[in-house]
N, C-alpha and C positions, 0 to 999 in steps of 0.2 A: 670648652673652646672648639673642640673638634666638631661638635654638633652645630655650632654657629657658622663654622666654615662651610659645612655641608648645606646648611640653610641658605647661606649667601650664594653658594655655587648653584644650587637648584633654582633660586629666584632669578639669578642672572641669566641662566639658560632658558628659563621660562619666558622672560621678557624678550630675549632674542628670538625665540620661536614665535611669540605673539607678533612681534614687529615684522618678521618674515611672512607670517600667515596673513597679516593685515594688508601687506603690500599687494596681495593677489585679490583682495576683496573688491567687489563692485564691477568686475569684468563680466560681460555678458556670456551666456552659454555658447553663443555662436562664435565668439572669439576663442573660446576653449576648443571648440570643434575645428576651427580653422588652424589652430596651433597643432592639434593632433594630426590633421591631414598634411600640414607642412612638414611635421616631423617624419611621417611615413614617406613622403615624397623625397625629402632631402636625404634621409637614411637610405632610400632606394637608389639614389644616383651614385652607386658604387663604382660605376665604370670610370667616372671622371678622374679620380685620383690615380687610377692605374692605366689611363689611356696612353700616355707616353711610353710606359713600360711595355704595354701590349703591342704598340706599333713597332717598337724596336726589337723586342725579344721574339714575339710570335710571327710578325709579318716581315721583319728584316729591313725596315726602313732606316735611312740615315738620320742623323740629328737635324740636318738641313730640311729633309722631307717632313720630319715631325714638327719643325718650327712652322712650316707653311700650313700644315694641317691644324696646328693650334691657333694660327692666325685666322683660319676659317672658322674655328671655334669662337673666337672673340668677335669676329665680324657678324656671325650668326646671332650672337647674344645681343649686340647693338641693334641689329635689324629687328630681332624678336621683341625687344623692349619697345621700340618705336611702333611696330605693328600692333603690339598688345594694347597700347594707348588708343590707337585708332579704332581697333575692333571693340574695345571696352566702351568707347563713346557710342558706337553704333549698336552693339548687341547687348551690352551690359556685362558686368563682371562674371555673372553666374555661368553663362554659356562659354565664355572665353576660358575660364578656369577649368571647367569640366573637359572641354575638347582639347585643351593644352595637355592636361594630364593623360587623357586617353590616347591621343595620337602620338605623343612623345613616347609613350610606352610601346606602341607598335614600332616606332622608329628605332628605339633601343634594341628591340629584338631583331629587327632587320639589318642593323648595322654590322652584326657579326658575319654576315654573308657577303660584305663588300671588302675586297682585298686590294684593289688598284689604288694608286695614289690619287688620281683625279676623282675616282668614285668616292674615296674617303673624304676628300676635301668637300665635295658636294654633299655627301651624307651627313658629315659633322655640322656643316653650315645649316642644313635644313632641320637637323635635330635640335640645335640651339635656337633656331628661328622659331620653332614651334614651342619648345620648352620654356623660353623666356617671355612668351606672351603672357605667361602666368603671373609674372612679377608685378607689373602695373595693375593688373586686375585684382591681385591680392591686396594691394594698398587701398584700392577703392572699396573692397569688401570690408577691410578693417575700419575705414571711415564710416561705412554704412552701419556696421554692427556695434560701434562703440560710441559712448557719449564723449563730447568734447573734452570734459575734465578727466576722462580715463584714457584718452587716445595715446598718450606717450607710453603709459604702462601696457596698453594693448599691443603696441608695436614691440615693446620690450619682450612680452611673452612670445610673440612670433619669432623674435630674434633668438630667444632661448631655445625654441623648438628647432630653428635652423642650425644653431651651434651644436645642439645635442645630436641632431641628425647627421651633421658632418663629422661628429666624433664617432658615432656608431658605425657609419657607412664604411669607412676605410677598414676598420677592424673586421667587420662582417665580410667585406669584399675580399680581404686577404685569405680568410678561412674558406670562402667559396671557391676561389681560384685554386687553392691547395687541394680541395676535395673534388671539384668538378671541372676545372680548367676555366679559361676565359669565356668559353661558350656558355657555361652555367651562369656566369656573372651577367652577361647580356640578357639571358632569359629572365633571371630573377629581377634585374633592374626594370625590365619592361613590364613584367607582371606586377611588380610593386607600384609602378606609376599608374597602371590601369586600375589596380585595386584602390589606390588613393582617389582616383576619379569617381569610381563607383561609390566609395564611402562618402565622398563629397555630395553626390546626388542624393544619397540616402539621408545623411545627417542635416544637410542644409537645403532640403527640398523647399522650393518657393511656396508650396501650398501648405507647408506645416506652420502651425501657429508660432509666431515669434520670428519666423524667417522672412516675413513679408519685406519686400524691398521698398525703400523710400522713393517717392516720385522725384523725377528730375526737377531741379530748381528752375523756376521761370526766369528768363533773362538771357542776355547774350553771353556766350562763352568767350572769354578772353584767351588769346593764344599765348602760351608761355614764351614763345619766341619774341613777343613784343612787350614782355614784362621785364623792365630794367632791373627791378628788385630781384626777380628770380634768376636772371642771367648772372648777376653779381654773385648770388648765392651758389649757382652751379659752378662758377669759376673757382670759388673757395672749395667746393665739394670735390672738384677734379684734382686739385692739389692735395687734398687730404687723402683721397682714394689712391692717387699715384704713390704717395709716400707710405701709406699704411700697408700696401701690398708688398713692400720690401721685407716685412716680417714673415712672409710666406715664400720668399725666393732668395734674396741676397743675405738677409740676416742669418739664416741657418748656415750658409756658406761661411760667413764671418765667424760664427761660433766654431766651425770645424777647422778652417784654415788658419785663423789668427790665434784662437784660444785653445785649439787642439782638443775640443770636446768630442767624445764618441757619439755615435748615433743615439745610444741609450740616454746619455746625458743631455743631448739636444732635445730628445723627446720629452724628458722630464721637465726641462726648462720651458719648452713650448706649452706643455700641459698646464703649467701654472696659470696661463692666460684663461684657459677653459674652466678650470676649477674655480678661480676667483669670480669669473663672470657668472657661473652657475649659482654660486653661493651668495653673491653680494649685489649683482646688477639690479634685480627687481626692487629690493628695499631701498637701494641708493636712488633709483629713478623715482620711486614713490615719494621719497623725501623731498626731492627737488622739483617734482611735478606740482608746484604750488605758485600762485600768483606773485608771492613775495620774492621769488627768484626770477631774475631776468633771463630769458632764453639766450639773449645775445651774450650775456656775461658767462653763462654756462658753456656756450660754444667757444668763446674766446679762451676761457681757462682750460677747457678740455683739449683744445688745439695746442695750447702752450705746453701741456703735459706731453702730448705727442712729440713736439719739438724737443723738449728736454730729454725724452727717451732716446733720441738720436745723439744729441750733444754729449750726453753722459758717457756714451761709448768711447769717446775720444779722450776722456779725462784720465783714464788709468788702464793698465793691463791686468788689474786685479779682477778675478772672477766675479766678485760682488757687484761690479758695475753692470754686468749682464742682467743680474737679478733686479737691480734698481731700474734699469732700462725697461725690462719686461713689466714691472709693476707700474711705472709711469705710463707706458703704452696701454696697459689693461684698464687703468682707471680712466685714462683719456677716452678709450674706446667705449666704456660703459656709459659715460656721460655724453659723448659726442654723437654717436650714431642714432640713439633714440630721439634726441632733440633735433638732429638734422631731419630725420623722418617727419617729426611732428611739425616742424616749420614748413616743410614742403607740402604736407597735407593741409595745413591751415591756409597756406597761400592758394592751393588748388581749390579749396572749398570757397574761399573768398571770391575767386574769379570764375566759379561755376564750371570748372573744367578739370575735374580730378584725374581723369584717365590720361590726358596728354601731359599734364604737369608731372604725374608720377612716372609716366613713361620716360620723360626727359631725366628725371631723378635716377631711375635705374640705368638708363643709357650712360650716364656719367660714370657709374661704377664699371660698366662694360668697357667703356673707352679706356679707363684706367688699367683694366686687365690687358688690353691690347698693347699699351705702351709701357706700363709700369715695370713689369718683370724684365723685359728686354733692355729697356733704358738703364735700369739699375745695374744689370750685368755689364753693359757696355761702359758705363761710367767707372765701375770698379776695374775693368780691364785696362782702361786708359789712364785713370788718375788715382786709383787705389781706394781703399775703404775709408780712410780718414776724410779725404776730400768729399766722398760721396755722402757720408753721414752729416758733414757740415752743410752740404747742399740741400739734403732732405730737410734738415732743421730750418734752413733758410726759406725753403718753399713753404713750410708750415707757418713760419713767421709772416710771410707774405699773405697767407690765407687769413691770419689774424687781422691784418690791416683791411682785408676785404670784408671781414665781418664788421669792423668798425665803420667802414663806408656803408655797408648794408644797413646798419642801425640808423645812420644819418639820413639815408634815403627814405627809409620807412617812416621816421619821425617827420620828415618834410612832407611825406605823402599824407599823413594824418591831419596836417594843419589845413 
């Protein structure tokens, strides 16, 4: 009997491993290189999580000053995404990605020498302006180096690299600050970005076999600003981005103030998101990346899970609802974001304008950053947590209706 249990246990684990391994099959070597470069770049942006702390503790700015500097941060991100689309259309993703990595590395190093309020607003704006030209170019690179049937999984692998980079970055950043002060953080951030740029040139050199770039499609490029389908899609995306960001600003406050969780307990609860995504997202996306599953249905169900993650918080004061909320949000995120990316890329390819379409896509998230955190704080201050969670769930419900409308418009377009 014991031997049978061990055989069953071994077989089950072997099947799980095979499923996980198979979910990574078929991706091009260039996508793997892009993921490595993205991991290095995102892990290298260690300054960002500590920027507010640096401005207050080291430079002595007030919270109001920091708020304005962070607004310059968000504005630079929006402008950088827009500029990235324009430059990628003119120069191609290859040049834009390299120069974004290289110049942003120099700007990271230089930012430590700026100490005035106006200087920091300008410096942070231009840093993000340059750094975020990388994002639309990256999406165009993914479309270039992946087959249509593998595109959603290719995006998911890039997402895993970004999430892993953001997980490693703060931990490494804290250790660097302790050992070398904030100056060391700026230097290492800058050198890491420059190194990622040089690695990009070496691994994805246009002259290397397999790295050749596809020729531009023949035909007229349609502007995303005149594409009704895409504008409805972006409206839904903005609502999702606005609400999702609450998990990085107001939700941790709710854990602390209402449920009296310690920083350690909050950290463990938040880490549940990263662990589940790392273990499950790729096989989950590989399973649903199939023609028998409607992208619209996946987007609607995943957005509904986002909404439930907020509604459930108002159901009870029991600690377990926080875990349920995090699980609903995490499953929603794993399904929602890869297929949002895939829809945007397909629409961009159809209209022969990948760069500008993907620029608008990344700009939507940047705009969410500008308004999401502050609006959530203001709503809680004025109306409390319960009202805010109902409102967030309501906004996500509205985005579900936008996806239903989107499906109707696309179906009409096909006729």
